[in-house]
LUMTIBA-328728 format. One record per residue: residue number from 1; y, x, z of N, C-alpha, C in turn. Coordinates in steps of 0.001 Angstrom, whole numbers, plus 500000, padded with zeros to 6 digits. Layout:
BEGIN
<rec><resi>NUM</resi><n_Y>Y</n_Y><n_X>X</n_X><n_Z>Z</n_Z><ca_Y>Y</ca_Y><ca_X>X</ca_X><ca_Z>Z</ca_Z><c_Y>Y</c_Y><c_X>X</c_X><c_Z>Z</c_Z></rec>
...
% end
This chain:
BEGIN
<rec><resi>1</resi><n_Y>500459</n_Y><n_X>516281</n_X><n_Z>501670</n_Z><ca_Y>500445</ca_Y><ca_X>515030</ca_X><ca_Z>500666</ca_Z><c_Y>499021</c_Y><c_X>515161</c_X><c_Z>500159</c_Z></rec>
<rec><resi>2</resi><n_Y>499031</n_Y><n_X>516073</n_X><n_Z>499594</n_Z><ca_Y>497728</ca_Y><ca_X>515985</ca_X><ca_Z>498766</ca_Z><c_Y>496251</c_Y><c_X>515392</c_X><c_Z>499425</c_Z></rec>
<rec><resi>3</resi><n_Y>496285</n_Y><n_X>515712</n_X><n_Z>500593</n_Z><ca_Y>494978</ca_Y><ca_X>515143</ca_X><ca_Z>501310</ca_Z><c_Y>495318</c_Y><c_X>513595</c_X><c_Z>501399</c_Z></rec>
<rec><resi>4</resi><n_Y>496611</n_Y><n_X>513100</n_X><n_Z>501624</n_Z><ca_Y>496645</ca_Y><ca_X>511665</ca_X><ca_Z>501619</ca_Z><c_Y>496292</c_Y><c_X>511120</c_X><c_Z>500229</c_Z></rec>
<rec><resi>5</resi><n_Y>497092</n_Y><n_X>511667</n_X><n_Z>499337</n_Z><ca_Y>496578</ca_Y><ca_X>511339</ca_X><ca_Z>497891</ca_Z><c_Y>495377</c_Y><c_X>511107</c_X><c_Z>497538</c_Z></rec>
<rec><resi>6</resi><n_Y>494605</n_Y><n_X>512199</n_X><n_Z>497871</n_Z><ca_Y>493035</ca_Y><ca_X>512052</ca_X><ca_Z>497836</ca_Z><c_Y>492239</c_Y><c_X>511213</c_X><c_Z>498541</c_Z></rec>
<rec><resi>7</resi><n_Y>492663</n_Y><n_X>510954</n_X><n_Z>499591</n_Z><ca_Y>492053</ca_Y><ca_X>509707</ca_X><ca_Z>500283</ca_Z><c_Y>492189</c_Y><c_X>508462</c_X><c_Z>499892</c_Z></rec>
<rec><resi>8</resi><n_Y>493529</n_Y><n_X>508120</n_X><n_Z>499230</n_Z><ca_Y>493976</ca_Y><ca_X>506823</ca_X><ca_Z>498771</ca_Z><c_Y>493333</c_Y><c_X>506584</c_X><c_Z>497400</c_Z></rec>
<rec><resi>9</resi><n_Y>493346</n_Y><n_X>507780</n_X><n_Z>496727</n_Z><ca_Y>492750</ca_Y><ca_X>507711</ca_X><ca_Z>495327</ca_Z><c_Y>491038</c_Y><c_X>507488</c_X><c_Z>495307</c_Z></rec>
<rec><resi>10</resi><n_Y>490431</n_Y><n_X>507505</n_X><n_Z>496639</n_Z><ca_Y>489061</ca_Y><ca_X>507466</ca_X><ca_Z>496411</ca_Z><c_Y>488508</c_Y><c_X>506596</c_X><c_Z>497368</c_Z></rec>
<rec><resi>11</resi><n_Y>489529</n_Y><n_X>505924</n_X><n_Z>498486</n_Z><ca_Y>488622</ca_Y><ca_X>505377</ca_X><ca_Z>499321</ca_Z><c_Y>488248</c_Y><c_X>504042</c_X><c_Z>499134</c_Z></rec>
<rec><resi>12</resi><n_Y>488349</n_Y><n_X>503312</n_X><n_Z>498017</n_Z><ca_Y>487901</ca_Y><ca_X>502502</ca_X><ca_Z>497079</ca_Z><c_Y>486831</c_Y><c_X>502474</c_X><c_Z>496019</c_Z></rec>
<rec><resi>13</resi><n_Y>486364</n_Y><n_X>503997</n_X><n_Z>496040</n_Z><ca_Y>485283</ca_Y><ca_X>504062</ca_X><ca_Z>494827</ca_Z><c_Y>484065</c_Y><c_X>503413</c_X><c_Z>494930</c_Z></rec>
<rec><resi>14</resi><n_Y>483882</n_Y><n_X>503175</n_X><n_Z>496267</n_Z><ca_Y>482358</ca_Y><ca_X>502114</ca_X><ca_Z>496543</ca_Z><c_Y>482620</c_Y><c_X>500880</c_X><c_Z>496277</c_Z></rec>
<rec><resi>15</resi><n_Y>483807</n_Y><n_X>500578</n_X><n_Z>496151</n_Z><ca_Y>484031</ca_Y><ca_X>499004</ca_X><ca_Z>495752</ca_Z><c_Y>484373</c_Y><c_X>498492</c_X><c_Z>494199</c_Z></rec>
<rec><resi>16</resi><n_Y>483084</n_Y><n_X>497884</n_X><n_Z>493710</n_Z><ca_Y>483317</ca_Y><ca_X>497869</ca_X><ca_Z>492431</ca_Z><c_Y>484361</c_Y><c_X>497045</c_X><c_Z>491640</c_Z></rec>
<rec><resi>17</resi><n_Y>485110</n_Y><n_X>497573</n_X><n_Z>490601</n_Z><ca_Y>486396</ca_Y><ca_X>497216</ca_X><ca_Z>489936</ca_Z><c_Y>487616</c_Y><c_X>497345</c_X><c_Z>490657</c_Z></rec>
<rec><resi>18</resi><n_Y>487566</n_Y><n_X>497928</n_X><n_Z>491757</n_Z><ca_Y>488841</ca_Y><ca_X>498592</ca_X><ca_Z>492477</ca_Z><c_Y>488947</c_Y><c_X>499907</c_X><c_Z>492480</c_Z></rec>
<rec><resi>19</resi><n_Y>490298</n_Y><n_X>500201</n_X><n_Z>492238</n_Z><ca_Y>490800</ca_Y><ca_X>501707</ca_X><ca_Z>491984</ca_Z><c_Y>492086</c_Y><c_X>501662</c_X><c_Z>492801</c_Z></rec>
<rec><resi>20</resi><n_Y>492753</n_Y><n_X>503042</n_X><n_Z>492758</n_Z><ca_Y>493878</ca_Y><ca_X>503240</ca_X><ca_Z>493353</ca_Z><c_Y>494436</c_Y><c_X>504002</c_X><c_Z>492710</c_Z></rec>
<rec><resi>21</resi><n_Y>495825</n_Y><n_X>504145</n_X><n_Z>492007</n_Z><ca_Y>496492</ca_Y><ca_X>505916</ca_X><ca_Z>491541</ca_Z><c_Y>497759</c_Y><c_X>506102</c_X><c_Z>492221</c_Z></rec>
<rec><resi>22</resi><n_Y>497906</n_Y><n_X>507305</n_X><n_Z>492674</n_Z><ca_Y>499060</ca_Y><ca_X>507491</ca_X><ca_Z>493712</ca_Z><c_Y>499860</c_Y><c_X>508344</c_X><c_Z>492253</c_Z></rec>
<rec><resi>23</resi><n_Y>501077</n_Y><n_X>507791</n_X><n_Z>492185</n_Z><ca_Y>502065</ca_Y><ca_X>508199</ca_X><ca_Z>491026</ca_Z><c_Y>503106</c_Y><c_X>508895</c_X><c_Z>491816</c_Z></rec>
<rec><resi>24</resi><n_Y>503184</n_Y><n_X>509450</n_X><n_Z>492916</n_Z><ca_Y>504204</ca_Y><ca_X>510092</ca_X><ca_Z>493490</ca_Z><c_Y>504395</c_Y><c_X>509580</c_X><c_Z>494870</c_Z></rec>
<rec><resi>25</resi><n_Y>505605</n_Y><n_X>510272</n_X><n_Z>495468</n_Z><ca_Y>506054</ca_Y><ca_X>509750</ca_X><ca_Z>496619</ca_Z><c_Y>507411</c_Y><c_X>509506</c_X><c_Z>496604</c_Z></rec>
<rec><resi>26</resi><n_Y>507962</n_Y><n_X>508863</n_X><n_Z>497716</n_Z><ca_Y>509713</ca_Y><ca_X>508517</ca_X><ca_Z>497400</ca_Z><c_Y>509885</c_Y><c_X>508942</c_X><c_Z>499107</c_Z></rec>
<rec><resi>27</resi><n_Y>511264</n_Y><n_X>508668</n_X><n_Z>499365</n_Z><ca_Y>511898</ca_Y><ca_X>509233</ca_X><ca_Z>500594</ca_Z><c_Y>511666</c_Y><c_X>508233</c_X><c_Z>501504</c_Z></rec>
<rec><resi>28</resi><n_Y>512418</n_Y><n_X>508537</n_X><n_Z>502636</n_Z><ca_Y>512148</ca_Y><ca_X>507690</ca_X><ca_Z>503758</ca_Z><c_Y>512982</c_Y><c_X>506268</c_X><c_Z>503665</c_Z></rec>
<rec><resi>29</resi><n_Y>514120</n_Y><n_X>506105</n_X><n_Z>502861</n_Z><ca_Y>514860</ca_Y><ca_X>504911</ca_X><ca_Z>502537</ca_Z><c_Y>514008</c_Y><c_X>504113</c_X><c_Z>501673</c_Z></rec>
<rec><resi>30</resi><n_Y>513513</n_Y><n_X>504569</n_X><n_Z>500726</n_Z><ca_Y>512592</ca_Y><ca_X>503831</ca_X><ca_Z>499814</ca_Z><c_Y>511179</c_Y><c_X>503362</c_X><c_Z>500388</c_Z></rec>
<rec><resi>31</resi><n_Y>510953</n_Y><n_X>504000</n_X><n_Z>501507</n_Z><ca_Y>509502</ca_Y><ca_X>503650</ca_X><ca_Z>502221</ca_Z><c_Y>510005</c_Y><c_X>502524</c_X><c_Z>503247</c_Z></rec>
<rec><resi>32</resi><n_Y>511217</n_Y><n_X>502741</n_X><n_Z>503885</n_Z><ca_Y>511732</ca_Y><ca_X>501565</ca_X><ca_Z>504873</ca_Z><c_Y>511913</c_Y><c_X>500309</c_X><c_Z>504112</c_Z></rec>
<rec><resi>33</resi><n_Y>512427</n_Y><n_X>500317</n_X><n_Z>502860</n_Z><ca_Y>512722</ca_Y><ca_X>499144</ca_X><ca_Z>501869</ca_Z><c_Y>511562</c_Y><c_X>498292</c_X><c_Z>501602</c_Z></rec>
<rec><resi>34</resi><n_Y>510485</n_Y><n_X>499370</n_X><n_Z>501366</n_Z><ca_Y>509084</ca_Y><ca_X>498542</ca_X><ca_Z>500802</ca_Z><c_Y>508634</c_Y><c_X>497925</c_X><c_Z>501916</c_Z></rec>
<rec><resi>35</resi><n_Y>508566</n_Y><n_X>498424</n_X><n_Z>503429</n_Z><ca_Y>508030</ca_Y><ca_X>497962</ca_X><ca_Z>504593</ca_Z><c_Y>508908</c_Y><c_X>496882</c_X><c_Z>505021</c_Z></rec>
<rec><resi>36</resi><n_Y>509780</n_Y><n_X>496705</n_X><n_Z>504846</n_Z><ca_Y>510912</ca_Y><ca_X>495417</ca_X><ca_Z>505308</ca_Z><c_Y>510605</c_Y><c_X>494381</c_X><c_Z>504149</c_Z></rec>
<rec><resi>37</resi><n_Y>510567</n_Y><n_X>494771</n_X><n_Z>502864</n_Z><ca_Y>510304</ca_Y><ca_X>493718</ca_X><ca_Z>501765</ca_Z><c_Y>508770</c_Y><c_X>493208</c_X><c_Z>501859</c_Z></rec>
<rec><resi>38</resi><n_Y>507847</n_Y><n_X>493818</n_X><n_Z>502532</n_Z><ca_Y>506517</ca_Y><ca_X>493393</ca_X><ca_Z>502860</ca_Z><c_Y>506508</c_Y><c_X>492397</c_X><c_Z>504025</c_Z></rec>
<rec><resi>39</resi><n_Y>507223</n_Y><n_X>492769</n_X><n_Z>504958</n_Z><ca_Y>507554</ca_Y><ca_X>492077</ca_X><ca_Z>506328</ca_Z><c_Y>508124</c_Y><c_X>490606</c_X><c_Z>505879</c_Z></rec>
<rec><resi>40</resi><n_Y>509064</n_Y><n_X>490540</n_X><n_Z>505010</n_Z><ca_Y>509635</ca_Y><ca_X>489339</ca_X><ca_Z>504302</ca_Z><c_Y>508686</c_Y><c_X>488680</c_X><c_Z>503428</c_Z></rec>
<rec><resi>41</resi><n_Y>507890</n_Y><n_X>489271</n_X><n_Z>502733</n_Z><ca_Y>506861</ca_Y><ca_X>488434</ca_X><ca_Z>501858</ca_Z><c_Y>506101</c_Y><c_X>487860</c_X><c_Z>502854</c_Z></rec>
<rec><resi>42</resi><n_Y>505615</n_Y><n_X>488577</n_X><n_Z>503780</n_Z><ca_Y>504736</ca_Y><ca_X>487918</ca_X><ca_Z>504781</ca_Z><c_Y>505076</c_Y><c_X>486800</c_X><c_Z>505680</c_Z></rec>
<rec><resi>43</resi><n_Y>506296</n_Y><n_X>486891</n_X><n_Z>506233</n_Z><ca_Y>507062</ca_Y><ca_X>485669</ca_X><ca_Z>506760</ca_Z><c_Y>507179</c_Y><c_X>484759</c_X><c_Z>505697</c_Z></rec>
<rec><resi>44</resi><n_Y>507669</n_Y><n_X>484732</n_X><n_Z>504533</n_Z><ca_Y>507653</ca_Y><ca_X>483549</ca_X><ca_Z>503545</ca_Z><c_Y>506431</c_Y><c_X>483010</c_X><c_Z>503116</c_Z></rec>
<rec><resi>45</resi><n_Y>505589</n_Y><n_X>483468</n_X><n_Z>503266</n_Z><ca_Y>504175</ca_Y><ca_X>483101</ca_X><ca_Z>502907</ca_Z><c_Y>503946</c_Y><c_X>481939</c_X><c_Z>503624</c_Z></rec>
<rec><resi>46</resi><n_Y>503180</n_Y><n_X>480447</n_X><n_Z>502817</n_Z><ca_Y>503069</ca_Y><ca_X>479665</ca_X><ca_Z>503782</ca_Z><c_Y>501578</c_Y><c_X>479680</c_X><c_Z>504403</c_Z></rec>
<rec><resi>47</resi><n_Y>500903</n_Y><n_X>480501</n_X><n_Z>503828</n_Z><ca_Y>499613</ca_Y><ca_X>480649</ca_X><ca_Z>504742</ca_Z><c_Y>499602</c_Y><c_X>482145</c_X><c_Z>505006</c_Z></rec>
<rec><resi>48</resi><n_Y>499287</n_Y><n_X>482388</n_X><n_Z>506103</n_Z><ca_Y>499156</ca_Y><ca_X>483659</ca_X><ca_Z>506695</ca_Z><c_Y>497834</c_Y><c_X>484116</c_X><c_Z>506618</c_Z></rec>
<rec><resi>49</resi><n_Y>497657</n_Y><n_X>485682</n_X><n_Z>506303</n_Z><ca_Y>496336</ca_Y><ca_X>485983</ca_X><ca_Z>506760</ca_Z><c_Y>495787</c_Y><c_X>486394</c_X><c_Z>507987</c_Z></rec>
<rec><resi>50</resi><n_Y>494507</n_Y><n_X>486084</n_X><n_Z>508411</n_Z><ca_Y>494125</ca_Y><ca_X>486172</ca_X><ca_Z>509789</ca_Z><c_Y>493625</c_Y><c_X>487742</c_X><c_Z>509795</c_Z></rec>
<rec><resi>51</resi><n_Y>494060</n_Y><n_X>488757</n_X><n_Z>510287</n_Z><ca_Y>493459</ca_Y><ca_X>490157</ca_X><ca_Z>510383</ca_Z><c_Y>492596</c_Y><c_X>490123</c_X><c_Z>511491</c_Z></rec>
% end
C-alpha cells in the first residue's frame, strides 16, 4: 500500500497547481460504495465525457 500511496501522491507533480493527498485506506465495502456512487453520478450527468 505504501507504493500505491507514493504513486498517487506524486503522479500529478508535473502538473501545475495539482496535487493529491492520500489520507488512508478503507475496506472493501466502502470501496464498492464509492465505485457505485461514481457510476451513478456518471449515469446522471447530462453530458458524458468522451474518454
